[in-house]
A tleap script that builds the chain and sets N, CA, C and O, in Angstrom:
source leaprc.protein.ff14SB
mol = sequence {
  NALA ASP ASN ASN SER LYS ARG THR LYS GLU
  GLN GLN GLU GLN THR GLU GLU ARG ILE ARG
  GLU ARG LYS GLN LEU GLU LEU GLU ARG GLU
  ARG GLU LYS LEU MET TYR GLU THR GLU LYS
  GLN ARG ILE GLU GLN ILE PHE ALA ASP GLU
  ARG ARG MET PHE GLU GLN GLN TYR ARG ASN
  GLU ARG ILE GLU TRP GLN ASP THR LYS GLU
  LYS GLU ARG GLN ASN ASN GLU LEU MET ARG
  LEU ARG GLU LYS GLN SER LEU GLU GLU GLU
  ARG ASN LYS GLU ARG THR GLN TRP GLU LYS
  ASP LYS GLN ARG GLU ARG CLYS
}
set mol.1.N position { -16.902 190.560 115.014 }
set mol.1.CA position { -17.630 189.680 114.423 }
set mol.1.C position { -19.715 189.556 114.683 }
set mol.1.O position { -20.452 188.931 113.921 }
set mol.2.N position { -20.030 190.089 115.530 }
set mol.2.CA position { -21.249 190.046 115.872 }
set mol.2.C position { -21.986 191.419 115.652 }
set mol.2.O position { -23.173 191.622 115.906 }
set mol.3.N position { -20.994 192.427 115.083 }
set mol.3.CA position { -21.061 193.858 114.489 }
set mol.3.C position { -21.737 193.551 113.557 }
set mol.3.O position { -22.946 193.726 113.406 }
set mol.4.N position { -20.549 192.790 112.472 }
set mol.4.CA position { -20.909 192.572 110.868 }
set mol.4.C position { -22.200 191.737 110.342 }
set mol.4.O position { -22.952 191.961 109.393 }
set mol.5.N position { -22.178 190.298 111.670 }
set mol.5.CA position { -23.654 189.861 111.811 }
set mol.5.C position { -24.611 190.893 111.672 }
set mol.5.O position { -25.361 191.011 110.702 }
set mol.6.N position { -24.577 191.551 112.542 }
set mol.6.CA position { -25.752 192.505 112.635 }
set mol.6.C position { -26.251 193.737 111.902 }
set mol.6.O position { -27.352 194.248 112.105 }
set mol.7.N position { -25.114 194.282 110.806 }
set mol.7.CA position { -25.179 195.489 109.527 }
set mol.7.C position { -25.291 194.350 108.610 }
set mol.7.O position { -26.175 194.751 107.852 }
set mol.8.N position { -24.880 192.920 108.105 }
set mol.8.CA position { -25.255 191.936 107.630 }
set mol.8.C position { -26.281 192.074 107.537 }
set mol.8.O position { -26.544 192.443 106.392 }
set mol.9.N position { -27.806 191.912 108.633 }
set mol.9.CA position { -28.987 191.518 109.129 }
set mol.9.C position { -29.668 192.977 108.977 }
set mol.9.O position { -30.886 192.973 109.152 }
set mol.10.N position { -29.173 194.010 108.730 }
set mol.10.CA position { -29.643 195.065 108.817 }
set mol.10.C position { -30.310 195.210 107.023 }
set mol.10.O position { -31.404 195.368 106.481 }
set mol.11.N position { -28.312 194.973 106.463 }
set mol.11.CA position { -28.239 195.163 104.692 }
set mol.11.C position { -29.336 194.691 104.558 }
set mol.11.O position { -30.145 195.339 103.892 }
set mol.12.N position { -29.775 193.299 105.188 }
set mol.12.CA position { -30.481 192.077 104.228 }
set mol.12.C position { -31.883 192.438 104.785 }
set mol.12.O position { -32.828 191.963 104.155 }
set mol.13.N position { -32.151 193.158 105.801 }
set mol.13.CA position { -33.596 193.754 105.687 }
set mol.13.C position { -34.409 194.890 105.234 }
set mol.13.O position { -35.606 195.118 105.411 }
set mol.14.N position { -32.954 195.957 104.235 }
set mol.14.CA position { -32.879 197.111 103.982 }
set mol.14.C position { -33.177 196.802 102.689 }
set mol.14.O position { -33.984 197.460 102.031 }
set mol.15.N position { -32.444 195.620 102.169 }
set mol.15.CA position { -32.437 195.029 100.722 }
set mol.15.C position { -34.007 194.767 100.853 }
set mol.15.O position { -34.917 195.307 100.224 }
set mol.16.N position { -34.054 194.044 101.585 }
set mol.16.CA position { -35.482 193.249 101.122 }
set mol.16.C position { -36.839 194.388 100.721 }
set mol.16.O position { -37.580 194.484 99.742 }
set mol.17.N position { -36.683 195.332 102.324 }
set mol.17.CA position { -37.787 196.348 102.252 }
set mol.17.C position { -37.978 196.827 100.850 }
set mol.17.O position { -39.061 196.666 100.287 }
set mol.18.N position { -36.589 197.629 100.048 }
set mol.18.CA position { -36.900 198.153 99.623 }
set mol.18.C position { -37.351 197.665 97.712 }
set mol.18.O position { -37.858 198.222 96.739 }
set mol.19.N position { -36.671 196.075 98.122 }
set mol.19.CA position { -37.594 195.099 97.027 }
set mol.19.C position { -38.847 194.941 97.038 }
set mol.19.O position { -39.397 194.768 95.951 }
set mol.20.N position { -39.836 194.956 98.547 }
set mol.20.CA position { -40.869 195.288 98.828 }
set mol.20.C position { -41.463 196.173 98.084 }
set mol.20.O position { -42.309 196.073 97.196 }
set mol.21.N position { -40.998 196.920 98.485 }
set mol.21.CA position { -41.377 198.908 97.875 }
set mol.21.C position { -41.040 198.631 96.248 }
set mol.21.O position { -42.017 199.012 95.604 }
set mol.22.N position { -40.234 198.222 95.568 }
set mol.22.CA position { -39.853 198.877 94.575 }
set mol.22.C position { -41.423 197.181 93.628 }
set mol.22.O position { -41.974 197.426 92.555 }
set mol.23.N position { -41.621 196.208 94.178 }
set mol.23.CA position { -42.758 195.438 93.965 }
set mol.23.C position { -44.273 196.315 94.255 }
set mol.23.O position { -45.244 196.417 93.506 }
set mol.24.N position { -44.043 196.912 95.695 }
set mol.24.CA position { -45.564 197.541 95.088 }
set mol.24.C position { -45.641 199.000 94.927 }
set mol.24.O position { -46.557 199.558 95.531 }
set mol.25.N position { -44.827 199.733 94.204 }
set mol.25.CA position { -44.843 200.303 93.279 }
set mol.25.C position { -45.178 199.572 91.485 }
set mol.25.O position { -45.855 200.052 90.576 }
set mol.26.N position { -44.479 198.434 91.532 }
set mol.26.CA position { -44.553 197.930 89.956 }
set mol.26.C position { -46.198 197.594 90.078 }
set mol.26.O position { -46.888 198.085 89.185 }
set mol.27.N position { -46.937 196.739 91.189 }
set mol.27.CA position { -47.735 196.641 91.573 }
set mol.27.C position { -48.863 198.170 91.518 }
set mol.27.O position { -50.065 198.174 91.781 }
set mol.28.N position { -48.513 198.657 91.344 }
set mol.28.CA position { -49.448 200.042 91.657 }
set mol.28.C position { -49.378 201.001 90.469 }
set mol.28.O position { -50.432 201.595 90.242 }
set mol.29.N position { -48.411 201.252 89.718 }
set mol.29.CA position { -48.041 201.037 88.298 }
set mol.29.C position { -49.478 199.871 87.308 }
set mol.29.O position { -50.612 199.967 86.838 }
set mol.30.N position { -48.566 199.057 87.459 }
set mol.30.CA position { -50.100 198.146 86.859 }
set mol.30.C position { -51.262 198.326 86.791 }
set mol.30.O position { -51.927 198.067 85.788 }
set mol.31.N position { -51.853 198.952 88.185 }
set mol.31.CA position { -53.186 198.669 88.691 }
set mol.31.C position { -53.570 200.268 88.253 }
set mol.31.O position { -54.750 200.618 88.269 }
set mol.32.N position { -52.276 201.399 87.781 }
set mol.32.CA position { -53.002 203.048 86.729 }
set mol.32.C position { -52.593 202.399 86.095 }
set mol.32.O position { -51.449 202.761 86.370 }
set mol.33.N position { -52.330 201.114 84.869 }
set mol.33.CA position { -52.293 200.887 83.411 }
set mol.33.C position { -53.587 200.130 83.229 }
set mol.33.O position { -54.265 199.903 82.227 }
set mol.34.N position { -53.714 199.826 84.441 }
set mol.34.CA position { -55.500 198.532 83.905 }
set mol.34.C position { -56.267 199.852 84.010 }
set mol.34.O position { -56.620 199.935 82.834 }
set mol.35.N position { -56.485 200.325 84.267 }
set mol.35.CA position { -57.259 201.749 85.429 }
set mol.35.C position { -57.142 202.719 83.684 }
set mol.35.O position { -58.073 202.643 82.882 }
set mol.36.N position { -56.290 203.273 83.486 }
set mol.36.CA position { -56.013 203.217 82.300 }
set mol.36.C position { -56.702 203.317 81.159 }
set mol.36.O position { -57.352 204.300 80.803 }
set mol.37.N position { -56.553 202.215 80.530 }
set mol.37.CA position { -57.030 201.156 79.535 }
set mol.37.C position { -58.308 200.848 80.026 }
set mol.37.O position { -58.880 201.129 78.973 }
set mol.38.N position { -59.097 200.546 80.664 }
set mol.38.CA position { -60.400 200.725 80.968 }
set mol.38.C position { -61.237 201.659 80.953 }
set mol.38.O position { -62.438 201.495 80.741 }
set mol.39.N position { -60.673 202.768 81.185 }
set mol.39.CA position { -61.561 204.087 81.074 }
set mol.39.C position { -60.804 203.942 80.073 }
set mol.39.O position { -61.293 202.841 79.821 }
set mol.40.N position { -60.004 204.073 79.227 }
set mol.40.CA position { -59.802 204.743 77.295 }
set mol.40.C position { -60.689 203.531 76.806 }
set mol.40.O position { -60.756 203.732 75.593 }
set mol.41.N position { -61.341 202.488 77.054 }
set mol.41.CA position { -61.971 201.499 76.132 }
set mol.41.C position { -63.398 201.662 76.655 }
set mol.41.O position { -64.171 200.924 76.044 }
set mol.42.N position { -63.904 202.303 77.473 }
set mol.42.CA position { -64.507 203.162 78.173 }
set mol.42.C position { -65.315 203.986 77.450 }
set mol.42.O position { -66.546 204.009 77.442 }
set mol.43.N position { -64.633 204.584 76.911 }
set mol.43.CA position { -64.377 206.042 76.285 }
set mol.43.C position { -64.934 205.796 75.321 }
set mol.43.O position { -66.004 206.346 75.062 }
set mol.44.N position { -64.154 204.558 74.200 }
set mol.44.CA position { -63.962 204.502 73.545 }
set mol.44.C position { -65.369 204.141 73.125 }
set mol.44.O position { -65.875 204.507 72.063 }
set mol.45.N position { -65.968 203.388 74.050 }
set mol.45.CA position { -67.415 202.521 73.193 }
set mol.45.C position { -68.070 203.787 72.814 }
set mol.45.O position { -68.573 203.961 71.704 }
set mol.46.N position { -68.054 204.622 73.706 }
set mol.46.CA position { -69.199 205.628 74.388 }
set mol.46.C position { -69.454 206.262 72.869 }
set mol.46.O position { -70.513 206.268 72.241 }
set mol.47.N position { -68.235 206.764 72.496 }
set mol.47.CA position { -67.578 206.791 70.861 }
set mol.47.C position { -68.067 206.204 69.635 }
set mol.47.O position { -68.601 206.485 68.561 }
set mol.48.N position { -67.739 205.502 70.145 }
set mol.48.CA position { -68.023 203.503 69.216 }
set mol.48.C position { -69.742 204.082 69.176 }
set mol.48.O position { -70.184 204.569 68.136 }
set mol.49.N position { -70.611 203.955 70.438 }
set mol.49.CA position { -72.322 204.063 70.513 }
set mol.49.C position { -72.816 204.983 70.125 }
set mol.49.O position { -73.861 204.857 69.486 }
set mol.50.N position { -72.130 206.563 70.413 }
set mol.50.CA position { -72.623 207.860 69.467 }
set mol.50.C position { -72.342 207.618 67.943 }
set mol.50.O position { -73.252 207.902 67.164 }
set mol.51.N position { -71.310 207.180 67.507 }
set mol.51.CA position { -70.920 206.736 66.365 }
set mol.51.C position { -71.934 206.089 65.354 }
set mol.51.O position { -72.236 206.497 64.232 }
set mol.52.N position { -72.427 204.880 66.087 }
set mol.52.CA position { -73.659 204.064 65.226 }
set mol.52.C position { -74.802 204.743 65.344 }
set mol.52.O position { -75.513 204.720 64.339 }
set mol.53.N position { -75.385 205.634 66.715 }
set mol.53.CA position { -76.284 206.443 66.899 }
set mol.53.C position { -76.494 207.514 65.882 }
set mol.53.O position { -77.661 207.764 65.582 }
set mol.54.N position { -75.784 208.008 65.457 }
set mol.54.CA position { -75.836 208.916 64.789 }
set mol.54.C position { -75.554 208.733 63.422 }
set mol.54.O position { -75.640 209.761 62.749 }
set mol.55.N position { -75.081 207.182 62.534 }
set mol.55.CA position { -75.181 206.689 61.156 }
set mol.55.C position { -76.385 206.753 61.021 }
set mol.55.O position { -76.928 207.403 60.128 }
set mol.56.N position { -77.190 205.850 62.194 }
set mol.56.CA position { -78.633 205.255 62.367 }
set mol.56.C position { -79.754 206.483 62.065 }
set mol.56.O position { -80.852 206.338 61.529 }
set mol.57.N position { -79.364 207.297 62.391 }
set mol.57.CA position { -80.330 208.522 62.489 }
set mol.57.C position { -79.788 209.290 60.961 }
set mol.57.O position { -80.447 210.225 60.508 }
set mol.58.N position { -79.071 209.003 60.551 }
set mol.58.CA position { -78.630 209.637 59.413 }
set mol.58.C position { -79.051 209.112 58.096 }
set mol.58.O position { -79.146 209.919 57.172 }
set mol.59.N position { -79.448 207.241 57.788 }
set mol.59.CA position { -79.714 206.718 57.501 }
set mol.59.C position { -81.430 207.045 57.273 }
set mol.59.O position { -82.107 207.411 56.313 }
set mol.60.N position { -81.671 206.749 58.494 }
set mol.60.CA position { -83.516 206.956 58.773 }
set mol.60.C position { -84.326 208.195 58.089 }
set mol.60.O position { -85.265 208.257 57.296 }
set mol.61.N position { -83.185 209.544 59.053 }
set mol.61.CA position { -83.355 210.706 58.316 }
set mol.61.C position { -83.089 210.587 56.546 }
set mol.61.O position { -84.024 211.107 55.937 }
set mol.62.N position { -82.437 210.238 56.001 }
set mol.62.CA position { -81.919 209.908 54.618 }
set mol.62.C position { -82.959 209.199 53.609 }
set mol.62.O position { -83.119 209.538 52.436 }
set mol.63.N position { -83.901 207.750 54.529 }
set mol.63.CA position { -84.827 206.937 53.812 }
set mol.63.C position { -85.471 208.020 54.131 }
set mol.63.O position { -85.750 208.240 52.952 }
set mol.64.N position { -86.261 209.443 55.015 }
set mol.64.CA position { -87.844 209.617 55.194 }
set mol.64.C position { -87.640 210.330 53.947 }
set mol.64.O position { -88.385 210.058 53.006 }
set mol.65.N position { -86.613 211.321 53.793 }
set mol.65.CA position { -86.670 212.697 52.516 }
set mol.65.C position { -86.634 211.568 51.275 }
set mol.65.O position { -87.563 211.308 50.510 }
set mol.66.N position { -85.666 211.139 51.289 }
set mol.66.CA position { -85.426 209.771 49.875 }
set mol.66.C position { -87.221 209.624 49.610 }
set mol.66.O position { -87.726 209.839 48.508 }
set mol.67.N position { -88.056 209.207 50.891 }
set mol.67.CA position { -89.768 208.553 50.763 }
set mol.67.C position { -90.587 209.810 50.448 }
set mol.67.O position { -91.436 209.699 49.565 }
set mol.68.N position { -90.409 211.213 51.176 }
set mol.68.CA position { -90.626 212.528 50.633 }
set mol.68.C position { -90.242 213.079 48.957 }
set mol.68.O position { -90.937 213.516 48.040 }
set mol.69.N position { -89.185 212.879 49.076 }
set mol.69.CA position { -89.181 213.537 47.254 }
set mol.69.C position { -89.825 211.915 46.525 }
set mol.69.O position { -89.975 212.101 45.317 }
set mol.70.N position { -90.111 210.857 46.815 }
set mol.70.CA position { -90.762 210.014 46.077 }
set mol.70.C position { -92.499 210.394 46.015 }
set mol.70.O position { -93.257 210.289 45.050 }
set mol.71.N position { -92.794 210.866 47.417 }
set mol.71.CA position { -94.233 211.187 47.283 }
set mol.71.C position { -94.607 212.392 46.399 }
set mol.71.O position { -95.670 212.754 45.896 }
set mol.72.N position { -93.264 212.918 46.388 }
set mol.72.CA position { -93.703 214.768 45.546 }
set mol.72.C position { -94.007 214.623 44.351 }
set mol.72.O position { -94.851 215.064 43.570 }
set mol.73.N position { -92.343 213.236 44.336 }
set mol.73.CA position { -92.806 213.177 42.547 }
set mol.73.C position { -93.775 212.377 42.027 }
set mol.73.O position { -93.932 212.563 40.821 }
set mol.74.N position { -94.497 211.532 42.524 }
set mol.74.CA position { -95.365 210.594 42.740 }
set mol.74.C position { -96.859 212.021 42.373 }
set mol.74.O position { -97.510 212.150 41.337 }
set mol.75.N position { -96.943 212.796 43.590 }
set mol.75.CA position { -98.040 213.230 43.438 }
set mol.75.C position { -97.935 214.044 42.129 }
set mol.75.O position { -98.982 214.098 41.484 }
set mol.76.N position { -96.926 214.650 41.648 }
set mol.76.CA position { -96.357 215.320 41.151 }
set mol.76.C position { -97.049 214.657 39.213 }
set mol.76.O position { -97.712 215.276 38.381 }
set mol.77.N position { -96.644 213.619 39.185 }
set mol.77.CA position { -97.222 212.965 38.050 }
set mol.77.C position { -98.896 212.787 38.005 }
set mol.77.O position { -99.610 212.785 37.002 }
set mol.78.N position { -99.078 212.720 38.654 }
set mol.78.CA position { -100.520 212.169 39.426 }
set mol.78.C position { -101.550 213.477 38.644 }
set mol.78.O position { -102.508 213.410 37.874 }
set mol.79.N position { -100.556 215.036 39.495 }
set mol.79.CA position { -101.123 215.889 39.185 }
set mol.79.C position { -101.222 215.951 37.185 }
set mol.79.O position { -102.211 216.227 36.508 }
set mol.80.N position { -100.043 215.645 36.788 }
set mol.80.CA position { -99.757 216.204 35.334 }
set mol.80.C position { -101.056 214.772 34.487 }
set mol.80.O position { -101.749 215.094 33.522 }
set mol.81.N position { -101.097 213.853 34.873 }
set mol.81.CA position { -101.825 212.703 34.294 }
set mol.81.C position { -103.499 213.452 34.586 }
set mol.81.O position { -104.479 213.461 33.841 }
set mol.82.N position { -103.356 213.893 35.638 }
set mol.82.CA position { -105.225 214.619 35.759 }
set mol.82.C position { -105.711 215.908 35.255 }
set mol.82.O position { -106.855 216.314 35.049 }
set mol.83.N position { -104.311 216.570 35.074 }
set mol.83.CA position { -104.814 217.860 33.867 }
set mol.83.C position { -104.561 217.247 32.500 }
set mol.83.O position { -105.054 218.023 31.681 }
set mol.84.N position { -103.985 216.147 31.849 }
set mol.84.CA position { -103.556 215.808 30.882 }
set mol.84.C position { -105.352 215.362 30.547 }
set mol.84.O position { -106.063 215.732 29.614 }
set mol.85.N position { -105.668 214.465 31.686 }
set mol.85.CA position { -106.926 214.176 31.247 }
set mol.85.C position { -108.402 214.915 30.870 }
set mol.85.O position { -109.394 214.773 30.154 }
set mol.86.N position { -107.511 216.254 32.391 }
set mol.86.CA position { -108.929 217.590 31.692 }
set mol.86.C position { -108.604 217.824 30.746 }
set mol.86.O position { -109.184 217.210 29.851 }
set mol.87.N position { -107.592 218.746 30.350 }
set mol.87.CA position { -107.474 218.428 29.097 }
set mol.87.C position { -108.358 218.359 27.821 }
set mol.87.O position { -109.061 219.163 27.209 }
set mol.88.N position { -107.945 216.762 27.654 }
set mol.88.CA position { -108.250 215.884 26.978 }
set mol.88.C position { -110.428 215.379 26.930 }
set mol.88.O position { -111.114 214.740 26.133 }
set mol.89.N position { -110.598 215.801 27.677 }
set mol.89.CA position { -112.070 215.856 27.917 }
set mol.89.C position { -112.595 217.179 27.682 }
set mol.89.O position { -113.675 217.011 27.118 }
set mol.90.N position { -112.464 217.904 27.770 }
set mol.90.CA position { -112.493 219.492 27.270 }
set mol.90.C position { -112.051 219.554 25.804 }
set mol.90.O position { -112.729 220.240 25.039 }
set mol.91.N position { -110.958 218.889 25.331 }
set mol.91.CA position { -110.983 218.647 23.820 }
set mol.91.C position { -112.085 217.692 23.293 }
set mol.91.O position { -112.736 217.643 22.249 }
set mol.92.N position { -112.041 217.035 24.305 }
set mol.92.CA position { -113.312 216.049 23.325 }
set mol.92.C position { -114.691 217.016 23.492 }
set mol.92.O position { -115.638 217.018 22.706 }
set mol.93.N position { -114.565 217.827 24.702 }
set mol.93.CA position { -116.202 218.288 24.411 }
set mol.93.C position { -116.265 219.118 23.353 }
set mol.93.O position { -117.036 218.917 22.415 }
set mol.94.N position { -115.645 219.883 23.406 }
set mol.94.CA position { -114.995 220.824 22.137 }
set mol.94.C position { -115.456 220.539 20.388 }
set mol.94.O position { -115.825 221.329 19.520 }
set mol.95.N position { -115.204 218.827 20.371 }
set mol.95.CA position { -114.690 218.921 19.468 }
set mol.95.C position { -116.606 217.899 19.663 }
set mol.95.O position { -117.282 218.022 18.641 }
set mol.96.N position { -117.122 217.265 20.524 }
set mol.96.CA position { -118.292 216.811 20.258 }
set mol.96.C position { -119.273 217.901 19.589 }
set mol.96.O position { -120.034 217.595 18.671 }
set mol.97.N position { -119.194 219.154 20.111 }
set mol.97.CA position { -119.440 220.970 20.080 }
set mol.97.C position { -119.059 220.775 18.816 }
set mol.97.O position { -119.836 219.900 18.433 }
set mol.98.N position { -118.558 220.963 18.187 }
set mol.98.CA position { -118.114 221.605 16.934 }
set mol.98.C position { -118.136 220.408 15.890 }
set mol.98.O position { -117.363 220.915 15.077 }
set mol.99.N position { -118.394 219.460 15.459 }
set mol.99.CA position { -119.297 217.889 15.526 }
set mol.99.C position { -120.738 218.791 15.470 }
set mol.99.O position { -121.273 219.076 14.399 }
set mol.100.N position { -121.055 219.026 16.243 }
set mol.100.CA position { -122.674 219.109 16.538 }
set mol.100.C position { -123.276 220.334 16.250 }
set mol.100.O position { -124.463 220.618 16.414 }
set mol.101.N position { -122.142 221.235 15.689 }
set mol.101.CA position { -123.073 222.975 15.215 }
set mol.101.C position { -122.598 222.184 13.525 }
set mol.101.O position { -123.441 222.392 12.653 }
set mol.102.N position { -121.686 221.567 13.202 }
set mol.102.CA position { -121.517 221.143 12.017 }
set mol.102.C position { -122.505 220.700 11.331 }
set mol.102.O position { -122.881 220.894 10.175 }
set mol.103.N position { -122.979 219.917 12.412 }
set mol.103.CA position { -124.151 219.089 11.855 }
set mol.103.C position { -125.767 220.085 11.510 }
set mol.103.O position { -126.679 220.045 10.684 }
set mol.104.N position { -125.561 220.528 12.150 }
set mol.104.CA position { -126.930 222.173 12.364 }
set mol.104.C position { -126.495 222.502 11.208 }
set mol.104.O position { -127.152 222.164 10.223 }
set mol.105.N position { -125.439 223.145 11.076 }
set mol.105.CA position { -125.459 224.018 9.926 }
set mol.105.C position { -125.475 223.313 8.523 }
set mol.105.O position { -125.317 223.986 7.505 }
set mol.106.N position { -125.689 221.792 8.465 }
set mol.106.CA position { -125.680 221.197 7.435 }
set mol.106.C position { -126.957 221.497 6.868 }
set mol.106.O position { -127.235 221.846 5.721 }
set mol.107.N position { -127.808 221.270 8.030 }
set mol.107.CA position { -129.455 220.643 8.035 }
set mol.107.C position { -129.721 221.866 7.921 }
set mol.107.O position { -130.891 222.241 7.853 }
savepdb mol mol.pdb
quit
């Protein structure tokens, strides 16, 4: 009877030890899972930040490009207007000179 109770106690201790080991393994798995999720979120955050920075840089460069194109357009328009004005002034001088010449001829 004493042997049986000793064996039963040993079996119970072994069972409790296996339960403790299983719980320890479960805790270890949970800890690893948590570490994995934390690292995954950290990496996802890095990529999200990089993407935002890239998109902002793209928007800035696009705005800069559009501004440059608009300035070029305005400069071209200004040059056309100046050229047109210059041609009109030249024509007016020629017309004035032509009219003066005509009047001289009449006299």
